[in-house]
Kinemage of the C-alpha trace (Angstrom):
@kinemage 1
@onewidth
@group {chain A} dominant
@subgroup {mainchain}
@vectorlist {calphas} color= white
{ca met a 1} P -0.017 0.009 -0.009
{ca thr a 2} L 1.559 3.295 -1.102
{ca phe a 3} L 1.565 6.241 1.312
{ca lys a 4} L 0.689 9.262 -0.865
{ca ile a 5} L 1.913 12.756 -0.008
{ca leu a 6} L 0.915 16.050 -1.616
{ca ser a 7} L 3.276 19.006 -0.854
{ca leu a 8} L 2.498 22.611 -1.692
{ca asp a 9} L 5.001 25.468 -1.637
{ca gly a 10} L 4.687 28.984 -0.319
{ca gly a 11} L 4.585 31.991 -2.633
{ca gly a 12} L 1.819 34.410 -1.836
{ca ile a 13} L -0.593 35.230 -4.670
{ca arg a 14} L 1.429 32.861 -6.859
{ca gly a 15} L -0.518 30.104 -5.120
{ca val a 16} L -2.986 30.484 -7.967
{ca leu a 17} L -0.295 28.894 -10.179
{ca ser a 18} L -0.121 25.866 -7.801
{ca ala a 19} L -3.883 25.671 -7.736
{ca thr a 20} L -4.054 25.664 -11.538
{ca ile a 21} L -1.650 22.708 -11.685
{ca leu a 22} L -3.542 21.060 -8.837
{ca lys a 23} L -6.775 21.262 -10.869
{ca gln a 24} L -5.256 18.934 -13.456
{ca val a 25} L -4.189 16.551 -10.674
{ca glu a 26} L -7.735 16.651 -9.220
{ca thr a 27} L -9.220 15.884 -12.672
{ca thr a 28} L -6.860 12.951 -13.204
{ca ile a 29} L -7.593 11.504 -9.752
{ca gln a 30} L -11.367 11.705 -10.325
{ca glu a 31} L -11.073 10.087 -13.709
{ca lys a 32} L -8.824 7.250 -12.591
{ca thr a 33} L -10.015 6.561 -9.047
{ca gly a 34} L -13.330 8.394 -8.552
{ca gln a 35} L -11.851 9.998 -5.425
{ca lys a 36} L -11.436 13.575 -4.305
{ca leu a 37} L -8.115 15.103 -3.236
{ca his a 38} L -8.798 14.678 0.494
{ca glu a 39} L -9.579 11.040 -0.135
{ca tyr a 40} L -6.706 10.166 -2.426
{ca phe a 41} L -3.779 11.621 -0.540
{ca asp a 42} L -2.814 10.277 2.901
{ca leu a 43} L -0.880 13.382 3.968
{ca ile a 44} L -1.041 16.927 2.615
{ca ser a 45} L 1.568 19.474 3.630
{ca gly a 46} L 1.763 23.163 2.738
{ca thr a 47} L 3.601 26.321 3.735
{ca ser a 48} L 2.293 29.892 3.591
{ca thr a 49} L -0.042 30.063 0.587
{ca gly a 50} L 0.373 26.282 0.361
{ca ser a 51} L -1.096 25.986 3.879
{ca ile a 52} L -4.205 27.752 2.644
{ca leu a 53} L -4.544 25.192 -0.116
{ca val a 54} L -4.006 22.402 2.452
{ca ala a 55} L -6.785 23.802 4.650
{ca ala a 56} L -9.097 24.190 1.640
{ca ile a 57} L -8.564 20.510 0.734
{ca ala a 58} L -9.131 19.485 4.364
{ca cys a 59} L -12.398 21.477 4.241
{ca gln a 60} L -13.344 19.448 1.126
{ca met a 61} L -13.272 22.369 -1.262
{ca asn a 62} L -12.691 21.603 -4.937
{ca val a 63} L -9.818 23.240 -6.805
{ca glu a 64} L -12.045 25.536 -8.838
{ca gln a 65} L -13.135 27.088 -5.554
{ca met a 66} L -9.466 27.454 -4.590
{ca ile a 67} L -8.678 29.258 -7.811
{ca asp a 68} L -11.641 31.525 -7.269
{ca phe a 69} L -10.319 32.271 -3.813
{ca tyr a 70} L -7.197 33.907 -5.348
{ca leu a 71} L -9.111 35.667 -8.077
{ca glu a 72} L -11.833 37.093 -5.797
{ca glu a 73} L -10.122 37.472 -2.436
{ca gly a 74} L -6.539 38.317 -3.431
{ca lys a 75} L -7.415 42.060 -3.491
{ca asn a 76} L -8.869 41.812 0.043
{ca ile a 77} L -5.633 40.314 1.352
{ca phe a 78} L -3.080 42.329 -0.533
{ca leu a 79} L -4.773 45.678 -0.225
{ca gln a 80} L -4.231 48.119 -3.063
{ca ser a 81} L -3.708 51.019 -0.687
{ca val a 82} L -0.869 49.207 1.109
{ca arg a 83} L 0.621 47.920 -2.153
{ca glu a 84} L 0.747 51.409 -3.585
{ca ala a 85} L 2.378 52.816 -0.437
{ca arg a 86} L 4.965 50.012 -0.436
{ca lys a 87} L 6.313 51.290 -3.771
{ca trp a 88} L 7.893 54.033 -1.681
{ca arg a 89} L 9.135 51.562 0.968
{ca lys a 90} L 12.785 52.712 0.820
{ca leu a 91} L 11.741 56.184 1.913
{ca ser a 92} L 9.075 54.848 4.312
{ca gln a 93} L 11.526 52.451 5.965
{ca ala a 94} L 13.940 55.305 6.467
{ca leu a 95} L 11.183 57.236 8.129
{ca gly a 96} L 10.251 54.269 10.338
{ca ser a 97} L 6.895 53.461 8.690
{ca asn a 98} L 5.430 49.981 9.016
{ca leu a 99} L 3.821 49.297 5.662
{ca leu a 100} L 2.581 45.727 6.160
{ca tyr a 101} L -0.588 44.059 4.890
{ca pro a 102} L -3.077 43.745 7.799
{ca his a 103} L -4.382 40.561 9.333
{ca glu a 104} L -7.663 42.362 9.988
{ca gln a 105} L -9.009 45.613 8.586
{ca gly a 106} L -12.788 45.731 8.728
{ca glu a 107} L -13.907 42.779 6.604
{ca gln a 108} L -10.506 42.675 4.809
{ca gly a 109} L -7.166 41.234 5.731
{ca leu a 110} L -5.562 37.800 5.641
{ca ala a 111} L -7.051 36.462 8.922
{ca lys a 112} L -10.527 37.884 8.168
{ca ile a 113} L -10.698 36.326 4.712
{ca leu a 114} L -9.372 32.932 5.858
{ca gln a 115} L -11.898 32.876 8.756
{ca lys a 116} L -14.684 33.523 6.272
{ca lys a 117} L -13.560 31.024 3.591
{ca leu a 118} L -12.162 27.993 5.393
{ca ile a 119} L -15.446 26.370 6.312
{ca his a 120} L -15.910 22.561 6.496
{ca pro a 121} L -19.321 21.295 5.338
{ca glu a 122} L -19.872 19.399 8.570
{ca leu a 123} L -17.525 21.005 11.114
{ca gly a 124} L -17.974 24.668 10.312
{ca ser a 125} L -14.729 26.446 11.186
{ca pro a 126} L -12.671 23.356 12.173
{ca lys a 127} L -9.994 23.058 14.792
{ca ile a 128} L -6.905 21.238 13.466
{ca ser a 129} L -7.566 18.221 15.708
{ca glu a 130} L -11.062 17.840 14.214
{ca ile a 131} L -9.682 17.029 10.720
{ca tyr a 132} L -9.416 13.265 10.514
{ca arg a 133} L -8.761 12.754 6.783
{ca pro a 134} L -6.320 13.428 5.361
{ca tyr a 135} L -3.367 13.923 7.686
{ca ile a 136} L -2.239 17.542 7.335
{ca leu a 137} L 1.043 19.273 8.159
{ca ile a 138} L 1.554 23.043 8.193
{ca pro a 139} L 4.912 24.556 9.157
{ca ala a 140} L 5.150 28.014 10.793
{ca tyr a 141} L 8.124 29.551 12.547
{ca asp a 142} L 7.869 30.318 16.272
{ca val a 143} L 9.939 33.465 16.808
{ca tyr a 144} L 9.705 33.228 20.611
{ca ser a 145} L 10.977 29.652 21.005
{ca arg a 146} L 13.047 29.962 17.797
{ca asn a 147} L 11.890 26.760 16.197
{ca thr a 148} L 9.592 25.637 13.455
{ca thr a 149} L 6.252 24.350 14.686
{ca trp a 150} L 4.884 21.397 12.671
{ca phe a 151} L 1.143 21.859 13.038
{ca ala a 152} L -0.274 18.386 12.492
{ca asn a 153} L -3.521 16.493 13.137
{ca asn a 154} L -2.053 12.990 13.534
{ca lys a 155} L -2.236 12.989 17.346
{ca pro a 156} L -5.419 12.103 19.286
{ca ala a 157} L -7.564 15.040 20.245
{ca asp a 158} L -7.282 14.183 23.932
{ca glu a 159} L -3.473 14.134 23.797
{ca lys a 160} L -2.032 17.351 25.282
{ca thr a 161} L -0.758 19.212 22.264
{ca trp a 162} L -0.936 22.975 22.781
{ca tyr a 163} L -2.430 23.748 19.349
{ca asn a 164} L -5.051 20.989 19.211
{ca asn a 165} L -7.953 23.356 19.803
{ca ile a 166} L -6.754 26.150 17.518
{ca glu a 167} L -8.863 26.822 14.443
{ca leu a 168} L -7.328 25.889 11.146
{ca trp a 169} L -7.710 29.416 9.713
{ca lys a 170} L -5.562 30.810 12.564
{ca ile a 171} L -2.768 28.331 11.870
{ca cys a 172} L -2.849 29.181 8.171
{ca thr a 173} L -2.653 32.919 9.045
{ca ala a 174} L 0.477 32.215 11.097
{ca ser a 175} L 2.049 30.100 8.359
{ca ala a 176} L 1.323 32.764 5.727
{ca ser a 177} L 2.612 35.770 7.688
{ca ala a 178} L 5.661 36.420 5.507
{ca pro a 179} L 8.310 38.808 7.003
{ca thr a 180} L 8.301 42.221 5.343
{ca phe a 181} L 4.771 41.573 4.053
{ca phe a 182} L 2.696 40.747 7.142
{ca pro a 183} L 3.131 41.299 10.874
{ca pro a 184} L 3.684 38.164 13.037
{ca tyr a 185} L 0.592 36.354 14.216
{ca lys a 186} L -0.098 35.346 17.824
{ca leu a 187} L -1.411 31.871 18.542
{ca pro a 188} L -2.836 31.092 22.018
{ca tyr a 189} L -0.460 28.839 23.960
{ca asn a 190} L -2.560 28.729 27.120
{ca glu a 191} L -5.105 30.907 28.827
{ca glu a 192} L -2.542 33.591 29.606
{ca gln a 193} L 0.255 33.301 27.020
{ca ser a 194} L 0.632 33.237 23.255
{ca leu a 195} L 3.328 32.349 20.812
{ca pro a 196} L 4.157 34.696 17.895
{ca his a 197} L 4.590 32.894 14.586
{ca ile a 198} L 5.728 33.970 11.129
{ca asp a 199} L 5.769 32.384 7.682
{ca gly a 200} L 6.869 28.766 7.625
{ca gly a 201} L 8.766 29.596 4.452
{ca val a 202} L 11.736 30.927 6.435
{ca ser a 203} L 12.564 27.277 7.239
{ca ala a 204} L 10.507 25.105 4.880
{ca asn a 205} L 9.058 26.968 1.889
{ca asn a 206} L 8.992 23.634 0.095
{ca pro a 207} L 7.623 21.295 2.811
{ca ala a 208} L 8.110 18.019 0.921
{ca leu a 209} L 11.063 16.976 3.069
{ca val a 210} L 9.318 17.602 6.392
{ca ala a 211} L 6.276 15.785 4.968
{ca ile a 212} L 8.324 12.667 4.309
{ca ala a 213} L 9.665 12.784 7.870
{ca gln a 214} L 6.132 13.200 9.198
{ca ala a 215} L 4.895 10.242 7.156
{ca leu a 216} L 7.618 8.005 8.635
{ca leu a 217} L 6.565 9.111 12.143
{ca ile a 218} L 2.873 8.545 11.467
{ca glu a 219} L 3.466 5.066 10.095
{ca lys a 220} L 6.232 4.090 12.519
{ca gln a 221} L 4.323 1.158 13.904
{ca asn a 222} L 3.618 -0.122 10.445
{ca lys a 223} L 7.297 0.174 9.558
{ca leu a 224} L 6.725 2.393 6.551
{ca gln a 225} L 9.743 2.420 4.159
{ca leu a 226} L 10.784 5.214 1.834
{ca ser a 227} L 10.118 2.898 -1.043
{ca asp a 228} L 6.437 2.840 -0.001
{ca ile a 229} L 6.085 6.618 -0.263
{ca ala a 230} L 4.903 8.639 -3.298
{ca val a 231} L 5.399 12.418 -3.154
{ca leu a 232} L 3.774 14.938 -5.473
{ca ser a 233} L 5.371 18.364 -4.860
{ca ile a 234} L 3.916 21.515 -6.485
{ca gly a 235} L 5.696 24.875 -6.593
{ca thr a 236} L 4.586 28.442 -7.188
{ca gly a 237} L 6.963 29.240 -10.004
{ca asn a 238} L 10.638 30.056 -9.708
{ca thr a 239} L 11.923 33.616 -9.461
{ca thr a 240} L 14.755 33.935 -12.022
{ca arg a 241} L 16.026 37.498 -11.890
{ca pro a 242} L 19.862 37.378 -11.716
{ca tyr a 243} L 21.853 39.793 -9.618
{ca ser a 244} L 25.382 40.880 -10.321
{ca tyr a 245} L 28.026 41.604 -7.688
{ca glu a 246} L 27.504 45.292 -8.389
{ca asp a 247} L 23.739 45.016 -7.831
{ca ile a 248} L 24.022 43.325 -4.431
{ca asn a 249} L 26.996 45.358 -3.288
{ca ser a 250} L 24.945 48.541 -3.664
{ca trp a 251} L 21.942 47.360 -1.661
{ca gly a 252} L 22.920 48.264 1.861
{ca gln a 253} L 20.685 47.430 4.850
{ca leu a 254} L 17.395 48.666 3.317
{ca gly a 255} L 18.101 46.943 0.017
{ca trp a 256} L 18.677 43.614 1.758
{ca ala a 257} L 15.464 44.053 3.733
{ca glu a 258} L 13.566 44.631 0.511
{ca his a 259} L 14.955 41.460 -1.101
{ca leu a 260} L 14.826 39.272 2.034
{ca pro a 261} L 11.981 36.932 0.934
{ca asp a 262} L 13.376 36.524 -2.565
{ca met a 263} L 16.929 35.750 -1.454
{ca phe a 264} L 16.376 33.507 1.577
{ca met a 265} L 13.167 31.534 0.961
{ca asn a 266} L 13.901 30.165 -2.534
{ca pro a 267} L 17.259 28.527 -1.653
{ca ala a 268} L 15.664 26.498 1.174
{ca ala a 269} L 12.936 25.317 -1.239
{ca gln a 270} L 15.510 24.274 -3.830
{ca asn a 271} L 17.545 22.384 -1.213
{ca ser a 272} L 14.416 20.547 -0.121
{ca glu a 273} L 13.691 19.613 -3.727
{ca ala a 274} L 17.228 18.307 -4.361
{ca ile a 275} L 17.326 16.306 -1.126
{ca cys a 276} L 13.918 14.753 -1.698
{ca tyr a 277} L 14.852 13.783 -5.238
{ca gln a 278} L 18.093 12.100 -4.199
{ca ile a 279} L 16.518 10.340 -1.260
{ca met a 280} L 13.540 9.007 -3.135
{ca glu a 281} L 15.506 8.000 -6.226
{ca ser a 282} L 18.078 6.099 -4.198
{ca thr a 283} L 15.489 4.248 -2.098
{ca gly a 284} L 12.919 3.407 -4.768
{ca gly a 285} L 10.337 5.945 -3.672
{ca asp a 286} L 8.169 7.883 -6.077
{ca tyr a 287} L 8.841 11.615 -6.371
{ca leu a 288} L 7.323 14.088 -8.869
{ca arg a 289} L 8.064 17.803 -8.694
{ca leu a 290} L 5.873 20.163 -10.777
{ca asp a 291} L 7.257 23.698 -11.034
{ca phe a 292} L 8.865 25.926 -13.603
{ca asp a 293} L 10.795 29.160 -14.159
{ca leu a 294} L 8.438 32.069 -14.457
{ca asn a 295} L 10.711 33.799 -16.985
{ca gln a 296} L 13.636 33.105 -19.220
{ca arg a 297} L 16.382 35.702 -18.675
{ca phe a 298} L 19.460 34.116 -20.295
{ca gln a 299} L 20.595 33.424 -23.803
{ca gly a 300} L 21.778 30.078 -25.085
{ca glu a 301} L 22.271 26.720 -23.488
{ca gln a 302} L 24.321 26.129 -20.318
{ca gln a 303} L 27.940 25.145 -21.017
{ca pro a 304} L 30.570 23.889 -18.536
{ca gly a 305} L 32.876 26.639 -17.371
{ca arg a 306} L 30.984 29.430 -19.050
{ca leu a 307} L 28.269 31.754 -17.701
{ca arg a 308} L 25.325 32.420 -19.969
{ca arg a 309} L 24.720 35.975 -21.075
{ca thr a 310} L 21.700 37.768 -19.705
{ca leu a 311} L 19.195 39.217 -22.090
{ca thr a 312} L 19.757 42.812 -23.120
{ca lys a 313} L 17.344 45.574 -22.257
{ca arg a 314} L 15.826 45.233 -25.764
{ca glu a 315} L 15.410 41.463 -25.232
{ca lys a 316} L 12.684 41.311 -22.564
{ca pro a 317} L 12.350 38.238 -20.310
{ca tyr a 318} L 9.561 35.886 -21.345
{ca asn a 319} L 7.748 32.786 -20.211
{ca glu a 320} L 8.907 29.897 -22.400
{ca tyr a 321} L 5.622 27.921 -22.154
{ca ile a 322} L 3.416 30.795 -23.236
{ca lys a 323} L 5.834 31.438 -26.048
{ca thr a 324} L 5.823 27.830 -27.169
{ca gln a 325} L 2.061 27.258 -26.814
{ca lys a 326} L 0.720 30.678 -27.995
{ca asn a 327} L 3.687 32.197 -29.796
{ca gln a 328} L 3.524 35.174 -27.440
{ca ser a 329} L 6.561 36.747 -25.807
{ca lys a 330} L 5.221 37.691 -22.382
{ca glu a 331} L 7.004 38.459 -19.164
{ca ile a 332} L 5.266 37.107 -16.018
{ca ser a 333} L 5.416 39.297 -12.943
{ca glu a 334} L 7.303 37.536 -10.147
{ca glu a 335} L 5.707 39.606 -7.384
{ca ile a 336} L 4.003 37.599 -4.624
{ca asp a 337} L 1.646 40.352 -3.467
{ca asn a 338} L -0.051 41.590 -6.673
{ca pro a 339} L -3.499 40.016 -7.234
{ca asp a 340} L -3.628 41.668 -10.697
{ca asn a 341} L -1.187 39.001 -11.872
{ca cys a 342} L -3.511 36.027 -11.227
{ca glu a 343} L -4.725 35.572 -14.774
{ca glu a 344} L -1.197 35.644 -16.217
{ca leu a 345} L -0.059 33.119 -13.605
{ca lys a 346} L -2.946 30.875 -14.498
{ca asp a 347} L -2.110 31.223 -18.168
{ca ala a 348} L 1.547 30.278 -17.640
{ca ala a 349} L 0.517 27.246 -15.539
{ca glu a 350} L -1.973 26.056 -18.187
{ca cys a 351} L 0.640 26.399 -20.913
{ca tyr a 352} L 3.157 24.498 -18.733
{ca leu a 353} L 0.617 21.681 -18.439
{ca asp a 354} L 0.019 21.647 -22.141
{ca cys a 355} L 3.616 21.703 -23.457
{ca gly a 356} L 6.014 21.446 -20.477
{ca glu a 357} L 8.271 18.492 -19.741
{ca val a 358} L 9.505 17.175 -16.421
{ca tyr a 359} L 12.145 14.691 -15.306
{ca tyr a 360} L 10.297 11.744 -13.835
{ca met a 361} L 11.132 8.049 -13.380
{ca asn a 362} L 14.639 8.636 -14.835
{ca gln a 363} L 13.372 10.191 -18.057
{ca lys a 364} L 12.019 13.414 -19.455
{ca val a 365} L 8.279 13.179 -20.130
{ca pro a 366} L 5.402 15.636 -20.823
{ca val a 367} L 3.915 17.066 -17.645
{ca leu a 368} L 0.447 15.591 -18.324
{ca glu a 369} L 1.962 12.140 -18.911
{ca ala a 370} L 3.907 12.413 -15.616
{ca ile a 371} L 0.707 13.244 -13.723
{ca gln a 372} L -1.028 10.288 -15.360
{ca gln a 373} L 1.846 7.988 -14.311
{ca phe a 374} L 1.919 9.306 -10.757
{ca ile a 375} L -1.793 8.738 -10.106
{ca lys a 376} L -2.082 5.005 -9.524
{ca leu a 377} L -4.644 2.638 -8.148
{ca asp a 378} L -3.420 0.725 -5.095
């Protein structure tokens, strides 16, 4: 019996890209097994925007509803007024302003929207311990204790875990509170104390590796082996803008603060991907990673001992899948807080599904074929 894991990366509004890929996965599962996502996968893990998708699946939403969430509610999370003000963030930071997206502002804000949307058909607004299928795992970083909390539902409700009775929407708010974008989020530890958490992406933006570790823990008594695990990992698109020494050397403290999420979250996700691939390939496990570069910014093929030349100012970056599928040279915005980009991100993901290729089972195959091969009947 294969233990099936779905892992979903962080990436703000770019979660609509993950959801678009996930829709094809959902369709394939329904066609081949007649099951829904929460029935097919044994464990679903997600960080930041991925945690929202995890909670949506746990609440038995279909993927079309998840895509609509980004299209309809993105503007109520990443408020236009704040986004416009952040364009002047260098000046505002120098003046000590705190231009962060709110958790609550009237009926808007990340926490408010998640509280409204993450509703289970039977449980209402569920506590994490009330979700019995599938197993879920949501990382968030505890800045007080200085460790990553693995919010999970695999322990009995009567076992004394401090977060058992915390609503799922609150845990997702904590996991999605990205530094420089949102303030930290307080989760109640007991009747008198709370623990401040920030985005789980600071330690596990791609949670596939922690999901594998959690699966081994869950199935310890059954002696689960890595060869019995199948992992489907879905990203939010790779940021590809290159920086020269001169670029970075001129940033200073404020420049580094501005680029913090871009520079520190992506490397951790890439490391997780590489480690997962090597572990699963060497042990006979099944690992499929679906993700792609948002834009092409270099000329020519990679050659040993030679750096590729970046495109000139006249040669604008472009998404290779849109260019291949539609013969359109279009640059995709790599911002994670601009809801106006949702349609372009969806378009890029759909073209990736139609004409992209991925390395799977020791060979390069079309993305759609890889998804078909991954979805198996036990």
